PDB file of N, CA, C and O in Angstrom:
ATOM      1  N   MET A   1     -12.153   4.456   6.482  1.00  0.00           N
ATOM      2  CA  MET A   1     -12.482   5.359   5.399  1.00  0.00           C
ATOM      3  C   MET A   1     -12.343   4.598   4.078  1.00  0.00           C
ATOM      4  O   MET A   1     -11.298   4.007   3.806  1.00  0.00           O
ATOM      5  N   ASN A   2     -13.383   4.613   3.273  1.00  0.00           N
ATOM      6  CA  ASN A   2     -13.309   3.965   1.970  1.00  0.00           C
ATOM      7  C   ASN A   2     -12.926   4.997   0.901  1.00  0.00           C
ATOM      8  O   ASN A   2     -12.715   6.170   1.209  1.00  0.00           O
ATOM      9  N   LYS A   3     -12.838   4.547  -0.353  1.00  0.00           N
ATOM     10  CA  LYS A   3     -12.373   5.437  -1.416  1.00  0.00           C
ATOM     11  C   LYS A   3     -13.310   6.635  -1.610  1.00  0.00           C
ATOM     12  O   LYS A   3     -12.845   7.762  -1.781  1.00  0.00           O
ATOM     13  N   ALA A   4     -14.615   6.399  -1.586  1.00  0.00           N
ATOM     14  CA  ALA A   4     -15.564   7.500  -1.791  1.00  0.00           C
ATOM     15  C   ALA A   4     -15.427   8.551  -0.695  1.00  0.00           C
ATOM     16  O   ALA A   4     -15.474   9.749  -0.976  1.00  0.00           O
ATOM     17  N   GLU A   5     -15.259   8.117   0.537  1.00  0.00           N
ATOM     18  CA  GLU A   5     -15.083   9.050   1.652  1.00  0.00           C
ATOM     19  C   GLU A   5     -13.763   9.804   1.519  1.00  0.00           C
ATOM     20  O   GLU A   5     -13.691  10.996   1.816  1.00  0.00           O
ATOM     21  N   LEU A   6     -12.725   9.111   1.075  1.00  0.00           N
ATOM     22  CA  LEU A   6     -11.425   9.741   0.874  1.00  0.00           C
ATOM     23  C   LEU A   6     -11.505  10.798  -0.225  1.00  0.00           C
ATOM     24  O   LEU A   6     -10.979  11.900  -0.072  1.00  0.00           O
ATOM     25  N   VAL A   7     -12.160  10.462  -1.324  1.00  0.00           N
ATOM     26  CA  VAL A   7     -12.318  11.419  -2.428  1.00  0.00           C
ATOM     27  C   VAL A   7     -13.047  12.664  -1.948  1.00  0.00           C
ATOM     28  O   VAL A   7     -12.634  13.785  -2.245  1.00  0.00           O
ATOM     29  N   THR A   8     -14.129  12.468  -1.206  1.00  0.00           N
ATOM     30  CA  THR A   8     -14.897  13.603  -0.696  1.00  0.00           C
ATOM     31  C   THR A   8     -14.060  14.473   0.241  1.00  0.00           C
ATOM     32  O   THR A   8     -14.094  15.700   0.148  1.00  0.00           O
ATOM     33  N   ALA A   9     -13.311  13.840   1.140  1.00  0.00           N
ATOM     34  CA  ALA A   9     -12.498  14.585   2.103  1.00  0.00           C
ATOM     35  C   ALA A   9     -11.389  15.379   1.408  1.00  0.00           C
ATOM     36  O   ALA A   9     -11.141  16.535   1.752  1.00  0.00           O
ATOM     37  N   ILE A  10     -10.728  14.760   0.436  1.00  0.00           N
ATOM     38  CA  ILE A  10      -9.655  15.456  -0.277  1.00  0.00           C
ATOM     39  C   ILE A  10     -10.227  16.599  -1.112  1.00  0.00           C
ATOM     40  O   ILE A  10      -9.654  17.688  -1.153  1.00  0.00           O
ATOM     41  N   ALA A  11     -11.351  16.353  -1.774  1.00  0.00           N
ATOM     42  CA  ALA A  11     -11.973  17.394  -2.596  1.00  0.00           C
ATOM     43  C   ALA A  11     -12.339  18.606  -1.751  1.00  0.00           C
ATOM     44  O   ALA A  11     -12.144  19.747  -2.171  1.00  0.00           O
ATOM     45  N   LYS A  12     -12.867  18.357  -0.566  1.00  0.00           N
ATOM     46  CA  LYS A  12     -13.243  19.457   0.332  1.00  0.00           C
ATOM     47  C   LYS A  12     -12.000  20.202   0.817  1.00  0.00           C
ATOM     48  O   LYS A  12     -11.975  21.433   0.827  1.00  0.00           O
ATOM     49  N   ARG A  13     -10.974  19.458   1.217  1.00  0.00           N
ATOM     50  CA  ARG A  13      -9.747  20.071   1.745  1.00  0.00           C
ATOM     51  C   ARG A  13      -9.003  20.875   0.678  1.00  0.00           C
ATOM     52  O   ARG A  13      -8.472  21.950   0.959  1.00  0.00           O
ATOM     53  N   ALA A  14      -8.969  20.342  -0.558  1.00  0.00           N
ATOM     54  CA  ALA A  14      -8.227  21.000  -1.631  1.00  0.00           C
ATOM     55  C   ALA A  14      -9.093  21.949  -2.443  1.00  0.00           C
ATOM     56  O   ALA A  14      -8.593  22.646  -3.326  1.00  0.00           O
ATOM     57  N   ASP A  15     -10.370  21.979  -2.155  1.00  0.00           N
ATOM     58  CA  ASP A  15     -11.317  22.844  -2.858  1.00  0.00           C
ATOM     59  C   ASP A  15     -11.281  22.603  -4.370  1.00  0.00           C
ATOM     60  O   ASP A  15     -11.186  23.542  -5.160  1.00  0.00           O
ATOM     61  N   VAL A  16     -11.360  21.325  -4.754  1.00  0.00           N
ATOM     62  CA  VAL A  16     -11.427  20.924  -6.156  1.00  0.00           C
ATOM     63  C   VAL A  16     -12.602  19.962  -6.324  1.00  0.00           C
ATOM     64  O   VAL A  16     -13.071  19.393  -5.338  1.00  0.00           O
ATOM     65  N   PRO A  17     -13.080  19.771  -7.540  1.00  0.00           N
ATOM     66  CA  PRO A  17     -14.202  18.856  -7.755  1.00  0.00           C
ATOM     67  C   PRO A  17     -13.842  17.412  -7.403  1.00  0.00           C
ATOM     68  O   PRO A  17     -12.703  16.979  -7.576  1.00  0.00           O
ATOM     69  N   SER A  18     -14.830  16.686  -6.909  1.00  0.00           N
ATOM     70  CA  SER A  18     -14.625  15.277  -6.552  1.00  0.00           C
ATOM     71  C   SER A  18     -14.178  14.453  -7.750  1.00  0.00           C
ATOM     72  O   SER A  18     -13.373  13.533  -7.604  1.00  0.00           O
ATOM     73  N   ALA A  19     -14.693  14.776  -8.939  1.00  0.00           N
ATOM     74  CA  ALA A  19     -14.314  14.032 -10.143  1.00  0.00           C
ATOM     75  C   ALA A  19     -12.812  14.157 -10.411  1.00  0.00           C
ATOM     76  O   ALA A  19     -12.182  13.200 -10.861  1.00  0.00           O
ATOM     77  N   THR A  20     -12.245  15.316 -10.141  1.00  0.00           N
ATOM     78  CA  THR A  20     -10.810  15.523 -10.331  1.00  0.00           C
ATOM     79  C   THR A  20     -10.008  14.672  -9.360  1.00  0.00           C
ATOM     80  O   THR A  20      -9.032  14.028  -9.744  1.00  0.00           O
ATOM     81  N   VAL A  21     -10.424  14.671  -8.107  1.00  0.00           N
ATOM     82  CA  VAL A  21      -9.735  13.866  -7.092  1.00  0.00           C
ATOM     83  C   VAL A  21      -9.830  12.384  -7.436  1.00  0.00           C
ATOM     84  O   VAL A  21      -8.848  11.651  -7.313  1.00  0.00           O
ATOM     85  N   ASP A  22     -11.009  11.942  -7.866  1.00  0.00           N
ATOM     86  CA  ASP A  22     -11.200  10.538  -8.235  1.00  0.00           C
ATOM     87  C   ASP A  22     -10.284  10.162  -9.394  1.00  0.00           C
ATOM     88  O   ASP A  22      -9.699   9.078  -9.397  1.00  0.00           O
ATOM     89  N   ALA A  23     -10.155  11.054 -10.383  1.00  0.00           N
ATOM     90  CA  ALA A  23      -9.278  10.792 -11.523  1.00  0.00           C
ATOM     91  C   ALA A  23      -7.816  10.722 -11.097  1.00  0.00           C
ATOM     92  O   ALA A  23      -7.059   9.886 -11.592  1.00  0.00           O
ATOM     93  N   VAL A  24      -7.426  11.591 -10.190  1.00  0.00           N
ATOM     94  CA  VAL A  24      -6.042  11.582  -9.695  1.00  0.00           C
ATOM     95  C   VAL A  24      -5.753  10.294  -8.923  1.00  0.00           C
ATOM     96  O   VAL A  24      -4.699   9.687  -9.107  1.00  0.00           O
ATOM     97  N   LEU A  25      -6.674   9.877  -8.069  1.00  0.00           N
ATOM     98  CA  LEU A  25      -6.468   8.637  -7.314  1.00  0.00           C
ATOM     99  C   LEU A  25      -6.421   7.427  -8.243  1.00  0.00           C
ATOM    100  O   LEU A  25      -5.632   6.507  -8.022  1.00  0.00           O
ATOM    101  N   SER A  26      -7.252   7.419  -9.274  1.00  0.00           N
ATOM    102  CA  SER A  26      -7.216   6.328 -10.250  1.00  0.00           C
ATOM    103  C   SER A  26      -5.882   6.315 -10.988  1.00  0.00           C
ATOM    104  O   SER A  26      -5.308   5.253 -11.227  1.00  0.00           O
ATOM    105  N   GLY A  27      -5.390   7.504 -11.349  1.00  0.00           N
ATOM    106  CA  GLY A  27      -4.087   7.598 -11.995  1.00  0.00           C
ATOM    107  C   GLY A  27      -2.966   7.131 -11.084  1.00  0.00           C
ATOM    108  O   GLY A  27      -2.036   6.461 -11.532  1.00  0.00           O
ATOM    109  N   LEU A  28      -3.049   7.481  -9.809  1.00  0.00           N
ATOM    110  CA  LEU A  28      -2.060   7.029  -8.826  1.00  0.00           C
ATOM    111  C   LEU A  28      -2.054   5.512  -8.729  1.00  0.00           C
ATOM    112  O   LEU A  28      -0.992   4.889  -8.711  1.00  0.00           O
ATOM    113  N   GLN A  29      -3.239   4.919  -8.668  1.00  0.00           N
ATOM    114  CA  GLN A  29      -3.338   3.468  -8.583  1.00  0.00           C
ATOM    115  C   GLN A  29      -2.711   2.804  -9.807  1.00  0.00           C
ATOM    116  O   GLN A  29      -1.942   1.852  -9.676  1.00  0.00           O
ATOM    117  N   GLU A  30      -3.041   3.307 -10.991  1.00  0.00           N
ATOM    118  CA  GLU A  30      -2.486   2.738 -12.221  1.00  0.00           C
ATOM    119  C   GLU A  30      -0.973   2.867 -12.262  1.00  0.00           C
ATOM    120  O   GLU A  30      -0.278   1.934 -12.666  1.00  0.00           O
ATOM    121  N   GLU A  31      -0.462   4.012 -11.849  1.00  0.00           N
ATOM    122  CA  GLU A  31       0.988   4.221 -11.873  1.00  0.00           C
ATOM    123  C   GLU A  31       1.697   3.335 -10.854  1.00  0.00           C
ATOM    124  O   GLU A  31       2.771   2.805 -11.140  1.00  0.00           O
ATOM    125  N   LEU A  32       1.109   3.166  -9.669  1.00  0.00           N
ATOM    126  CA  LEU A  32       1.704   2.268  -8.668  1.00  0.00           C
ATOM    127  C   LEU A  32       1.753   0.836  -9.189  1.00  0.00           C
ATOM    128  O   LEU A  32       2.765   0.154  -9.035  1.00  0.00           O
ATOM    129  N   VAL A  33       0.675   0.383  -9.797  1.00  0.00           N
ATOM    130  CA  VAL A  33       0.633  -0.977 -10.345  1.00  0.00           C
ATOM    131  C   VAL A  33       1.696  -1.130 -11.437  1.00  0.00           C
ATOM    132  O   VAL A  33       2.418  -2.126 -11.460  1.00  0.00           O
ATOM    133  N   ASP A  34       1.794  -0.152 -12.339  1.00  0.00           N
ATOM    134  CA  ASP A  34       2.801  -0.218 -13.404  1.00  0.00           C
ATOM    135  C   ASP A  34       4.222  -0.210 -12.839  1.00  0.00           C
ATOM    136  O   ASP A  34       5.075  -0.964 -13.306  1.00  0.00           O
ATOM    137  N   ALA A  35       4.482   0.629 -11.843  1.00  0.00           N
ATOM    138  CA  ALA A  35       5.819   0.708 -11.246  1.00  0.00           C
ATOM    139  C   ALA A  35       6.190  -0.604 -10.558  1.00  0.00           C
ATOM    140  O   ALA A  35       7.316  -1.082 -10.694  1.00  0.00           O
ATOM    141  N   ILE A  36       5.253  -1.178  -9.829  1.00  0.00           N
ATOM    142  CA  ILE A  36       5.514  -2.455  -9.153  1.00  0.00           C
ATOM    143  C   ILE A  36       5.759  -3.554 -10.186  1.00  0.00           C
ATOM    144  O   ILE A  36       6.629  -4.403  -9.998  1.00  0.00           O
ATOM    145  N   THR A  37       4.993  -3.536 -11.273  1.00  0.00           N
ATOM    146  CA  THR A  37       5.173  -4.519 -12.343  1.00  0.00           C
ATOM    147  C   THR A  37       6.573  -4.399 -12.951  1.00  0.00           C
ATOM    148  O   THR A  37       7.194  -5.408 -13.286  1.00  0.00           O
ATOM    149  N   ARG A  38       7.062  -3.176 -13.093  1.00  0.00           N
ATOM    150  CA  ARG A  38       8.411  -2.947 -13.635  1.00  0.00           C
ATOM    151  C   ARG A  38       9.508  -3.202 -12.599  1.00  0.00           C
ATOM    152  O   ARG A  38      10.689  -3.209 -12.946  1.00  0.00           O
ATOM    153  N   GLY A  39       9.140  -3.407 -11.355  1.00  0.00           N
ATOM    154  CA  GLY A  39      10.126  -3.638 -10.305  1.00  0.00           C
ATOM    155  C   GLY A  39      10.693  -2.372  -9.712  1.00  0.00           C
ATOM    156  O   GLY A  39      11.726  -2.407  -9.043  1.00  0.00           O
ATOM    157  N   GLU A  40      10.028  -1.247  -9.948  1.00  0.00           N
ATOM    158  CA  GLU A  40      10.511   0.031  -9.426  1.00  0.00           C
ATOM    159  C   GLU A  40       9.955   0.304  -8.036  1.00  0.00           C
ATOM    160  O   GLU A  40       8.877  -0.162  -7.668  1.00  0.00           O
ATOM    161  N   LYS A  41      10.718   1.066  -7.285  1.00  0.00           N
ATOM    162  CA  LYS A  41      10.307   1.506  -5.956  1.00  0.00           C
ATOM    163  C   LYS A  41       9.681   2.892  -6.088  1.00  0.00           C
ATOM    164  O   LYS A  41      10.224   3.755  -6.778  1.00  0.00           O
ATOM    165  N   VAL A  42       8.541   3.107  -5.430  1.00  0.00           N
ATOM    166  CA  VAL A  42       7.874   4.405  -5.462  1.00  0.00           C
ATOM    167  C   VAL A  42       7.922   4.989  -4.054  1.00  0.00           C
ATOM    168  O   VAL A  42       7.451   4.367  -3.102  1.00  0.00           O
ATOM    169  N   ALA A  43       8.489   6.175  -3.928  1.00  0.00           N
ATOM    170  CA  ALA A  43       8.591   6.828  -2.627  1.00  0.00           C
ATOM    171  C   ALA A  43       7.936   8.199  -2.686  1.00  0.00           C
ATOM    172  O   ALA A  43       8.282   9.030  -3.526  1.00  0.00           O
ATOM    173  N   VAL A  44       6.989   8.424  -1.787  1.00  0.00           N
ATOM    174  CA  VAL A  44       6.378   9.733  -1.625  1.00  0.00           C
ATOM    175  C   VAL A  44       6.914  10.240  -0.287  1.00  0.00           C
ATOM    176  O   VAL A  44       6.486   9.792   0.776  1.00  0.00           O
ATOM    177  N   SER A  45       7.835  11.158  -0.354  1.00  0.00           N
ATOM    178  CA  SER A  45       8.561  11.622   0.815  1.00  0.00           C
ATOM    179  C   SER A  45       7.630  12.004   1.968  1.00  0.00           C
ATOM    180  O   SER A  45       6.707  12.801   1.798  1.00  0.00           O
ATOM    181  N   GLY A  46       7.886  11.426   3.134  1.00  0.00           N
ATOM    182  CA  GLY A  46       7.107  11.714   4.330  1.00  0.00           C
ATOM    183  C   GLY A  46       5.815  10.931   4.439  1.00  0.00           C
ATOM    184  O   GLY A  46       5.217  10.880   5.514  1.00  0.00           O
ATOM    185  N   LEU A  47       5.365  10.309   3.336  1.00  0.00           N
ATOM    186  CA  LEU A  47       4.086   9.606   3.358  1.00  0.00           C
ATOM    187  C   LEU A  47       4.268   8.100   3.353  1.00  0.00           C
ATOM    188  O   LEU A  47       3.900   7.428   4.316  1.00  0.00           O
ATOM    189  N   LEU A  48       4.834   7.560   2.274  1.00  0.00           N
ATOM    190  CA  LEU A  48       5.009   6.115   2.192  1.00  0.00           C
ATOM    191  C   LEU A  48       5.974   5.737   1.096  1.00  0.00           C
ATOM    192  O   LEU A  48       6.292   6.536   0.215  1.00  0.00           O
ATOM    193  N   THR A  49       6.435   4.497   1.168  1.00  0.00           N
ATOM    194  CA  THR A  49       7.272   3.901   0.140  1.00  0.00           C
ATOM    195  C   THR A  49       6.641   2.564  -0.220  1.00  0.00           C
ATOM    196  O   THR A  49       6.259   1.795   0.662  1.00  0.00           O
ATOM    197  N   VAL A  50       6.532   2.287  -1.517  1.00  0.00           N
ATOM    198  CA  VAL A  50       5.957   1.041  -2.001  1.00  0.00           C
ATOM    199  C   VAL A  50       6.989   0.377  -2.902  1.00  0.00           C
ATOM    200  O   VAL A  50       7.533   1.013  -3.804  1.00  0.00           O
ATOM    201  N   GLU A  51       7.259  -0.912  -2.654  1.00  0.00           N
ATOM    202  CA  GLU A  51       8.226  -1.624  -3.482  1.00  0.00           C
ATOM    203  C   GLU A  51       7.874  -3.098  -3.571  1.00  0.00           C
ATOM    204  O   GLU A  51       7.214  -3.652  -2.693  1.00  0.00           O
ATOM    205  N   ARG A  52       8.334  -3.726  -4.661  1.00  0.00           N
ATOM    206  CA  ARG A  52       8.137  -5.165  -4.825  1.00  0.00           C
ATOM    207  C   ARG A  52       9.291  -5.888  -4.160  1.00  0.00           C
ATOM    208  O   ARG A  52      10.448  -5.501  -4.321  1.00  0.00           O
ATOM    209  N   THR A  53       8.983  -6.927  -3.420  1.00  0.00           N
ATOM    210  CA  THR A  53      10.012  -7.738  -2.780  1.00  0.00           C
ATOM    211  C   THR A  53       9.790  -9.198  -3.131  1.00  0.00           C
ATOM    212  O   THR A  53       8.709  -9.584  -3.576  1.00  0.00           O
ATOM    213  N   GLN A  54      10.815 -10.002  -2.929  1.00  0.00           N
ATOM    214  CA  GLN A  54      10.712 -11.432  -3.183  1.00  0.00           C
ATOM    215  C   GLN A  54      10.701 -12.174  -1.855  1.00  0.00           C
ATOM    216  O   GLN A  54      11.497 -11.897  -0.958  1.00  0.00           O
ATOM    217  N   ARG A  55       9.783 -13.119  -1.754  1.00  0.00           N
ATOM    218  CA  ARG A  55       9.701 -13.962  -0.572  1.00  0.00           C
ATOM    219  C   ARG A  55      10.242 -15.332  -0.965  1.00  0.00           C
ATOM    220  O   ARG A  55       9.805 -15.908  -1.961  1.00  0.00           O
ATOM    221  N   SER A  56      11.174 -15.848  -0.204  1.00  0.00           N
ATOM    222  CA  SER A  56      11.810 -17.125  -0.503  1.00  0.00           C
ATOM    223  C   SER A  56      10.852 -18.289  -0.308  1.00  0.00           C
ATOM    224  O   SER A  56       9.870 -18.198   0.428  1.00  0.00           O
ATOM    225  N   ALA A  57      11.162 -19.378  -0.984  1.00  0.00           N
ATOM    226  CA  ALA A  57      10.399 -20.602  -0.764  1.00  0.00           C
ATOM    227  C   ALA A  57      10.673 -21.079   0.657  1.00  0.00           C
ATOM    228  O   ALA A  57      11.773 -20.896   1.179  1.00  0.00           O
ATOM    229  N   ARG A  58       9.682 -21.684   1.271  1.00  0.00           N
ATOM    230  CA  ARG A  58       9.862 -22.148   2.644  1.00  0.00           C
ATOM    231  C   ARG A  58       8.908 -23.296   2.932  1.00  0.00           C
ATOM    232  O   ARG A  58       7.996 -23.583   2.156  1.00  0.00           O
ATOM    233  N   THR A  59       9.136 -23.936   4.053  1.00  0.00           N
ATOM    234  CA  THR A  59       8.255 -25.018   4.488  1.00  0.00           C
ATOM    235  C   THR A  59       7.317 -24.467   5.546  1.00  0.00           C
ATOM    236  O   THR A  59       7.747 -23.837   6.513  1.00  0.00           O
ATOM    237  N   GLY A  60       6.030 -24.715   5.349  1.00  0.00           N
ATOM    238  CA  GLY A  60       5.027 -24.256   6.299  1.00  0.00           C
ATOM    239  C   GLY A  60       4.311 -25.443   6.911  1.00  0.00           C
ATOM    240  O   GLY A  60       4.693 -26.594   6.699  1.00  0.00           O
ATOM    241  N   ARG A  61       3.269 -25.149   7.672  1.00  0.00           N
ATOM    242  CA  ARG A  61       2.516 -26.210   8.323  1.00  0.00           C
ATOM    243  C   ARG A  61       1.033 -25.906   8.177  1.00  0.00           C
ATOM    244  O   ARG A  61       0.587 -24.787   8.430  1.00  0.00           O
ATOM    245  N   ASN A  62       0.277 -26.916   7.765  1.00  0.00           N
ATOM    246  CA  ASN A  62      -1.172 -26.786   7.688  1.00  0.00           C
ATOM    247  C   ASN A  62      -1.696 -26.752   9.124  1.00  0.00           C
ATOM    248  O   ASN A  62      -1.511 -27.726   9.854  1.00  0.00           O
ATOM    249  N   PRO A  63      -2.340 -25.668   9.555  1.00  0.00           N
ATOM    250  CA  PRO A  63      -2.776 -25.569  10.947  1.00  0.00           C
ATOM    251  C   PRO A  63      -3.870 -26.566  11.329  1.00  0.00           C
ATOM    252  O   PRO A  63      -4.020 -26.895  12.506  1.00  0.00           O
ATOM    253  N   GLN A  64      -4.632 -27.046  10.354  1.00  0.00           N
ATOM    254  CA  GLN A  64      -5.695 -28.005  10.674  1.00  0.00           C
ATOM    255  C   GLN A  64      -5.160 -29.420  10.861  1.00  0.00           C
ATOM    256  O   GLN A  64      -5.588 -30.145  11.759  1.00  0.00           O
ATOM    257  N   THR A  65      -4.208 -29.806   9.991  1.00  0.00           N
ATOM    258  CA  THR A  65      -3.725 -31.190  10.037  1.00  0.00           C
ATOM    259  C   THR A  65      -2.325 -31.317  10.629  1.00  0.00           C
ATOM    260  O   THR A  65      -1.929 -32.413  11.025  1.00  0.00           O
ATOM    261  N   GLY A  66      -1.580 -30.244  10.697  1.00  0.00           N
ATOM    262  CA  GLY A  66      -0.209 -30.304  11.183  1.00  0.00           C
ATOM    263  C   GLY A  66       0.759 -30.784  10.122  1.00  0.00           C
ATOM    264  O   GLY A  66       1.959 -30.877  10.378  1.00  0.00           O
ATOM    265  N   GLU A  67       0.260 -31.091   8.939  1.00  0.00           N
ATOM    266  CA  GLU A  67       1.083 -31.596   7.852  1.00  0.00           C
ATOM    267  C   GLU A  67       1.994 -30.496   7.314  1.00  0.00           C
ATOM    268  O   GLU A  67       1.568 -29.350   7.172  1.00  0.00           O
ATOM    269  N   SER A  68       3.247 -30.843   7.015  1.00  0.00           N
ATOM    270  CA  SER A  68       4.191 -29.896   6.423  1.00  0.00           C
ATOM    271  C   SER A  68       3.839 -29.685   4.959  1.00  0.00           C
ATOM    272  O   SER A  68       3.498 -30.629   4.247  1.00  0.00           O
ATOM    273  N   ILE A  69       3.928 -28.434   4.522  1.00  0.00           N
ATOM    274  CA  ILE A  69       3.669 -28.116   3.124  1.00  0.00           C
ATOM    275  C   ILE A  69       4.777 -27.217   2.606  1.00  0.00           C
ATOM    276  O   ILE A  69       5.362 -26.434   3.355  1.00  0.00           O
ATOM    277  N   ASP A  70       5.055 -27.338   1.326  1.00  0.00           N
ATOM    278  CA  ASP A  70       6.051 -26.483   0.692  1.00  0.00           C
ATOM    279  C   ASP A  70       5.351 -25.246   0.152  1.00  0.00           C
ATOM    280  O   ASP A  70       4.394 -25.351  -0.616  1.00  0.00           O
ATOM    281  N   ILE A  71       5.831 -24.067   0.555  1.00  0.00           N
ATOM    282  CA  ILE A  71       5.287 -22.798   0.092  1.00  0.00           C
ATOM    283  C   ILE A  71       6.277 -22.250  -0.932  1.00  0.00           C
ATOM    284  O   ILE A  71       7.438 -22.008  -0.601  1.00  0.00           O
ATOM    285  N   PRO A  72       5.826 -22.051  -2.177  1.00  0.00           N
ATOM    286  CA  PRO A  72       6.757 -21.610  -3.215  1.00  0.00           C
ATOM    287  C   PRO A  72       7.189 -20.149  -3.032  1.00  0.00           C
ATOM    288  O   PRO A  72       6.543 -19.372  -2.328  1.00  0.00           O
ATOM    289  N   ALA A  73       8.284 -19.809  -3.679  1.00  0.00           N
ATOM    290  CA  ALA A  73       8.753 -18.423  -3.677  1.00  0.00           C
ATOM    291  C   ALA A  73       7.709 -17.564  -4.381  1.00  0.00           C
ATOM    292  O   ALA A  73       6.997 -18.039  -5.265  1.00  0.00           O
ATOM    293  N   ALA A  74       7.624 -16.300  -3.987  1.00  0.00           N
ATOM    294  CA  ALA A  74       6.628 -15.405  -4.582  1.00  0.00           C
ATOM    295  C   ALA A  74       7.102 -13.965  -4.494  1.00  0.00           C
ATOM    296  O   ALA A  74       7.931 -13.610  -3.656  1.00  0.00           O
ATOM    297  N   ASN A  75       6.555 -13.146  -5.380  1.00  0.00           N
ATOM    298  CA  ASN A  75       6.752 -11.706  -5.292  1.00  0.00           C
ATOM    299  C   ASN A  75       5.632 -11.140  -4.446  1.00  0.00           C
ATOM    300  O   ASN A  75       4.500 -11.622  -4.499  1.00  0.00           O
ATOM    301  N   THR A  76       5.943 -10.120  -3.668  1.00  0.00           N
ATOM    302  CA  THR A  76       4.940  -9.474  -2.828  1.00  0.00           C
ATOM    303  C   THR A  76       5.201  -7.972  -2.812  1.00  0.00           C
ATOM    304  O   THR A  76       6.208  -7.513  -3.350  1.00  0.00           O
ATOM    305  N   VAL A  77       4.325  -7.223  -2.214  1.00  0.00           N
ATOM    306  CA  VAL A  77       4.479  -5.774  -2.147  1.00  0.00           C
ATOM    307  C   VAL A  77       4.734  -5.366  -0.703  1.00  0.00           C
ATOM    308  O   VAL A  77       4.061  -5.832   0.216  1.00  0.00           O
ATOM    309  N   LYS A  78       5.705  -4.498  -0.519  1.00  0.00           N
ATOM    310  CA  LYS A  78       6.038  -3.982   0.804  1.00  0.00           C
ATOM    311  C   LYS A  78       5.696  -2.497   0.827  1.00  0.00           C
ATOM    312  O   LYS A  78       6.157  -1.730  -0.018  1.00  0.00           O
ATOM    313  N   VAL A  79       4.883  -2.103   1.801  1.00  0.00           N
ATOM    314  CA  VAL A  79       4.522  -0.696   1.976  1.00  0.00           C
ATOM    315  C   VAL A  79       5.096  -0.246   3.312  1.00  0.00           C
ATOM    316  O   VAL A  79       4.814  -0.840   4.352  1.00  0.00           O
ATOM    317  N   THR A  80       5.903   0.806   3.273  1.00  0.00           N
ATOM    318  CA  THR A  80       6.529   1.329   4.476  1.00  0.00           C
ATOM    319  C   THR A  80       5.990   2.730   4.744  1.00  0.00           C
ATOM    320  O   THR A  80       5.976   3.583   3.856  1.00  0.00           O
ATOM    321  N   ALA A  81       5.555   2.952   5.958  1.00  0.00           N
ATOM    322  CA  ALA A  81       5.042   4.272   6.339  1.00  0.00           C
ATOM    323  C   ALA A  81       6.178   5.280   6.385  1.00  0.00           C
ATOM    324  O   ALA A  81       7.281   4.971   6.836  1.00  0.00           O
ATOM    325  N   GLY A  82       5.898   6.483   5.915  1.00  0.00           N
ATOM    326  CA  GLY A  82       6.866   7.566   5.956  1.00  0.00           C
ATOM    327  C   GLY A  82       6.849   8.262   7.303  1.00  0.00           C
ATOM    328  O   GLY A  82       6.046   7.930   8.176  1.00  0.00           O
ATOM    329  N   SER A  83       7.726   9.213   7.463  1.00  0.00           N
ATOM    330  CA  SER A  83       7.895   9.880   8.751  1.00  0.00           C
ATOM    331  C   SER A  83       6.627  10.598   9.218  1.00  0.00           C
ATOM    332  O   SER A  83       6.318  10.583  10.410  1.00  0.00           O
ATOM    333  N   ASN A  84       5.896  11.221   8.306  1.00  0.00           N
ATOM    334  CA  ASN A  84       4.672  11.923   8.718  1.00  0.00           C
ATOM    335  C   ASN A  84       3.603  10.957   9.221  1.00  0.00           C
ATOM    336  O   ASN A  84       2.906  11.258  10.190  1.00  0.00           O
ATOM    337  N   LEU A  85       3.467   9.806   8.575  1.00  0.00           N
ATOM    338  CA  LEU A  85       2.494   8.811   9.037  1.00  0.00           C
ATOM    339  C   LEU A  85       2.911   8.229  10.389  1.00  0.00           C
ATOM    340  O   LEU A  85       2.082   8.049  11.281  1.00  0.00           O
ATOM    341  N   LYS A  86       4.198   7.940  10.525  1.00  0.00           N
ATOM    342  CA  LYS A  86       4.680   7.399  11.794  1.00  0.00           C
ATOM    343  C   LYS A  86       4.477   8.386  12.934  1.00  0.00           C
ATOM    344  O   LYS A  86       4.095   8.005  14.041  1.00  0.00           O
ATOM    345  N   LYS A  87       4.735   9.651  12.653  1.00  0.00           N
ATOM    346  CA  LYS A  87       4.571  10.692  13.672  1.00  0.00           C
ATOM    347  C   LYS A  87       3.097  10.819  14.060  1.00  0.00           C
ATOM    348  O   LYS A  87       2.782  10.949  15.243  1.00  0.00           O
ATOM    349  N   ALA A  88       2.186  10.785  13.075  1.00  0.00           N
ATOM    350  CA  ALA A  88       0.760  10.885  13.348  1.00  0.00           C
ATOM    351  C   ALA A  88       0.280   9.702  14.193  1.00  0.00           C
ATOM    352  O   ALA A  88      -0.521   9.875  15.112  1.00  0.00           O
ATOM    353  N   ALA A  89       0.768   8.517  13.882  1.00  0.00           N
ATOM    354  CA  ALA A  89       0.365   7.323  14.635  1.00  0.00           C
ATOM    355  C   ALA A  89       0.879   7.361  16.071  1.00  0.00           C
ATOM    356  O   ALA A  89       0.188   6.937  16.997  1.00  0.00           O
ATOM    357  N   SER A  90       2.091   7.872  16.249  1.00  0.00           N
ATOM    358  CA  SER A  90       2.667   7.904  17.597  1.00  0.00           C
ATOM    359  C   SER A  90       2.015   8.960  18.484  1.00  0.00           C
ATOM    360  O   SER A  90       2.114   8.885  19.709  1.00  0.00           O
ATOM    361  N   ASN A  91       1.353   9.936  17.880  1.00  0.00           N
ATOM    362  CA  ASN A  91       0.702  10.988  18.667  1.00  0.00           C
ATOM    363  C   ASN A  91      -0.697  10.630  19.137  1.00  0.00           C
ATOM    364  O   ASN A  91      -1.311  11.393  19.883  1.00  0.00           O
ATOM    365  N   VAL A  92      -1.209   9.483  18.715  1.00  0.00           N
ATOM    366  CA  VAL A  92      -2.549   9.046  19.127  1.00  0.00           C
ATOM    367  C   VAL A  92      -2.415   8.266  20.425  1.00  0.00           C
ATOM    368  O   VAL A  92      -1.615   7.334  20.504  1.00  0.00           O
ATOM    369  N   PRO A  93      -3.196   8.637  21.458  1.00  0.00           N
ATOM    370  CA  PRO A  93      -3.091   7.902  22.724  1.00  0.00           C
ATOM    371  C   PRO A  93      -3.558   6.458  22.579  1.00  0.00           C
ATOM    372  O   PRO A  93      -4.451   6.149  21.790  1.00  0.00           O
ATOM    373  N   VAL A  94      -2.942   5.605  23.346  1.00  0.00           N
ATOM    374  CA  VAL A  94      -3.258   4.159  23.282  1.00  0.00           C
ATOM    375  C   VAL A  94      -4.462   3.862  24.123  1.00  0.00           C
ATOM    376  O   VAL A  94      -4.889   2.710  24.205  1.00  0.00           O
TER     377      VAL A  94
END
């Protein structure tokens, strides 16, 4: 599902105009980016948690040449599924 399909589905389910849903999703994206930039954790109970984490510097290996390379430390984003998402995923047959 892409963003346009998501906007349409939410608009239909919530019985609101698509433009409103699109504006809300854009606002959510901007707020998540700002929160991550500030180093804050964002938790939507039952849905997901988004937080910035630090990855330590480490030594890696170039898979083509086998040569060792130094990978610098970096900030990354960690997204954790909430209980409702985990429950939905576990109810789908394999």
